[in-house]
C-alpha positions as CSV (number, residue, x, y, z in Angstrom):
1,X,78.6,47.4,138.0
2,X,78.4,44.6,135.5
3,X,78.9,40.7,136.1
4,X,81.9,39.4,134.2
5,X,79.8,37.7,131.5
6,X,77.6,40.8,131.1
7,X,80.7,42.9,130.5
8,X,81.8,40.8,127.5
9,X,78.3,40.6,126.1
10,X,78.2,44.3,126.2
11,X,81.6,44.4,124.4
12,X,80.8,41.6,122.1
13,X,81.2,43.8,118.8
14,X,84.7,44.6,119.8
15,X,85.9,41.5,121.6
16,X,88.5,40.6,118.7
17,X,89.9,44.2,119.0
18,X,90.2,43.9,122.8
19,X,91.8,40.5,122.5
20,X,94.3,41.8,119.8
21,X,95.5,44.6,122.2
22,X,96.8,41.9,124.5
23,X,97.7,39.3,121.8
24,X,101.3,38.9,123.0
25,X,100.1,38.1,126.5
26,X,97.6,35.7,125.2
27,X,100.2,33.7,123.3
28,X,102.9,33.7,125.8
29,X,101.1,33.5,129.1
30,X,97.3,32.5,128.9
31,X,97.3,29.8,126.1
32,X,100.4,27.9,127.4
33,X,99.0,27.8,130.8
34,X,95.5,26.9,129.9
35,X,95.7,23.4,128.6
36,X,91.9,22.5,128.8
37,X,90.8,25.6,126.8
38,X,93.6,25.0,124.4
39,X,92.7,21.3,123.8
40,X,89.0,22.1,123.6
41,X,89.5,24.6,120.7
42,X,92.8,23.6,119.0
43,X,93.5,19.8,120.1
44,X,97.1,19.2,119.4
45,X,97.8,21.8,116.9
46,X,101.1,23.7,117.5
47,X,100.5,27.2,119.0
48,X,102.7,28.7,116.2
49,X,100.4,27.3,113.5
50,X,97.3,29.1,114.9
51,X,95.9,32.3,113.3
52,X,95.1,35.3,115.4
53,X,91.4,35.1,114.1
54,X,91.2,31.4,115.2
55,X,92.4,32.4,118.7
56,X,90.3,35.5,119.0
57,X,87.1,33.3,117.9
58,X,87.9,30.6,120.5
59,X,88.5,33.0,123.4
60,X,85.4,35.2,122.5
61,X,83.4,32.1,122.7
62,X,84.8,31.2,126.0
63,X,84.0,34.8,127.5
64,X,80.6,34.7,126.2
65,X,80.0,31.4,127.7
66,X,81.0,32.6,131.0
67,X,84.6,31.5,131.6
68,X,85.4,33.5,134.8
69,X,89.0,32.8,135.0
70,X,89.7,34.0,131.4
71,X,87.4,37.0,131.9
72,X,89.3,38.1,135.0
73,X,92.5,37.5,133.2
74,X,91.6,39.6,130.3
75,X,90.3,42.4,132.3
76,X,93.5,42.5,134.3
77,X,95.8,42.3,131.3
78,X,93.7,45.0,129.3
79,X,93.6,47.4,132.1
80,X,97.3,46.9,132.9
81,X,98.1,47.8,129.2
82,X,96.1,51.0,129.7
83,X,97.5,52.2,132.8
84,X,97.3,55.9,131.7
85,X,93.5,55.5,131.6
86,X,93.5,54.1,135.1
87,X,95.6,57.1,136.3
88,X,93.3,59.5,134.7
89,X,90.1,58.1,136.2
90,X,91.8,57.5,139.6
91,X,92.9,61.2,139.6
92,X,89.4,62.4,138.6
93,X,87.7,60.2,141.3
94,X,90.0,61.4,143.9
95,X,88.7,64.9,143.5
96,X,85.2,63.6,144.2
97,X,86.0,61.1,147.0
98,X,89.2,59.4,148.3
99,X,87.1,56.2,149.0
100,X,86.5,54.7,145.6
101,X,84.9,51.6,146.9
102,X,82.2,53.8,148.6
103,X,81.0,55.2,145.2
104,X,77.7,53.5,144.1
105,X,77.3,55.7,141.1
106,X,78.1,59.2,139.6
107,X,75.8,61.9,138.5
108,X,75.8,62.9,134.9
109,X,77.6,66.2,135.8
110,X,80.3,64.2,137.7
111,X,80.6,61.7,134.9
112,X,81.2,64.4,132.4
113,X,83.9,66.0,134.8
114,X,85.4,62.4,134.9
115,X,85.6,62.3,131.0
116,X,86.9,66.0,130.7
117,X,89.9,65.8,128.4
118,X,89.8,62.1,128.1
119,X,88.3,61.8,124.7
120,X,91.2,63.9,123.2
121,X,93.9,62.0,125.0
122,X,92.8,58.3,124.8
123,X,90.0,58.2,122.3
124,X,86.3,57.3,123.0
125,X,86.8,53.7,122.3
126,X,89.5,53.0,124.9
127,X,87.4,55.1,127.4
128,X,84.3,53.1,126.8
129,X,86.1,49.6,126.9
130,X,87.8,50.8,130.2
131,X,84.6,52.0,131.7
132,X,82.9,48.6,131.2
133,X,85.8,46.4,132.0
134,X,87.0,48.3,135.1
135,X,83.4,49.0,136.3
136,X,83.8,52.8,136.3
137,X,80.6,54.0,138.0
138,X,79.6,56.5,135.2
139,X,76.0,57.6,135.0
140,X,74.0,55.1,132.6
141,X,73.0,57.9,130.3
142,X,76.8,59.0,129.9
143,X,77.9,55.3,129.4
144,X,75.3,55.0,126.7
145,X,76.5,58.0,125.0
146,X,80.0,56.6,125.0
147,X,78.6,53.4,123.4
148,X,76.9,55.3,120.6
149,X,80.0,57.3,119.9
150,X,81.9,54.1,119.6
151,X,79.2,52.6,117.3
152,X,79.2,55.6,115.2
153,X,83.0,55.3,114.6
154,X,82.5,51.7,113.7
155,X,80.1,52.7,111.0
156,X,82.4,55.4,109.6
157,X,85.3,53.1,109.5
158,X,83.3,50.1,107.9
159,X,84.6,49.0,104.5
160,X,82.6,49.9,101.4
161,X,80.2,47.1,100.6
162,X,80.5,45.2,97.2
163,X,77.3,47.0,96.1
164,X,79.0,50.3,96.5
165,X,82.0,49.3,94.3
166,X,82.4,48.9,90.6
167,X,84.1,46.2,88.6
168,X,87.2,46.5,86.7
169,X,85.1,46.2,83.4
170,X,82.7,48.9,84.5
171,X,85.6,51.2,85.4
172,X,87.2,50.5,81.9
173,X,84.0,51.3,80.3
174,X,83.5,54.6,82.2
175,X,87.1,55.5,81.4
176,X,86.5,54.8,77.7
177,X,83.4,57.1,77.7
178,X,85.1,59.8,79.4
179,X,88.2,59.6,77.0
180,X,85.8,59.5,74.0
181,X,84.0,62.6,75.2
182,X,87.3,64.3,75.8
183,X,88.6,63.4,72.4
184,X,85.4,64.7,70.7
185,X,85.6,67.9,72.6
186,X,89.3,68.3,71.7
187,X,88.4,67.6,68.0
188,X,85.7,70.2,68.1
189,X,88.2,72.8,69.5
190,X,90.8,71.9,67.1
191,X,88.3,72.1,64.1
192,X,87.2,75.6,65.2
193,X,90.9,76.6,65.9
194,X,91.8,75.5,62.3
195,X,88.8,77.4,60.8
196,X,89.7,80.5,62.7
197,X,93.3,80.3,61.7
198,X,92.4,79.9,58.0
199,X,89.8,82.8,58.3
200,X,92.6,85.0,59.8
201,X,95.0,84.0,57.1
202,X,92.5,85.0,54.4
203,X,91.8,88.4,56.1
204,X,95.7,89.0,56.3
205,X,96.1,88.2,52.5
206,X,93.2,90.5,51.6
207,X,94.6,93.3,53.7
208,X,98.1,92.7,52.1
209,X,96.5,93.2,48.6
210,X,95.0,96.3,49.5
211,X,98.2,97.8,51.0
212,X,100.1,96.6,48.0
């Protein structure tokens, strides 16, 4: 479906997230066994001194430059970590044809049948990653829809920019204005209450005189 390099270019916005899901395997298996890659990016620095972001940046660069060995390793480890997705797609494909290798592509209707119930169980992001990494033969329009859904999630979860936030000083000023308005309002209410009470007292005294 996609050449290895193309897969990771498609998934470029989420490469750090994909690598983070297999971070333990990267530290315990891949990096210790890949001396050339390690020396290229980290020299003689100890592994336990490397930050996750440094590791992900280096491996992302390798993937985007076409490191086939790393690409195959990442695909295998990521798919292995998401065996429940593999089982889901294998079961759905089995209802269409038992010979997965013979499938060149699915219709949009078949693709939607493949995805039935998957979004609720696994989330659209994992489904899209799996579909690209494991070359699920979804209809192009359905795959594009999945990507758009993932991108929409990314926008919704994006942190608020600094232009959308207020400084501590502005916050204090706003609170002071609100407090002042509240105090003025309460002072007005109290003044009216006091005047009403005095008026009632005067009326009571006048009434008592008449009764007496």
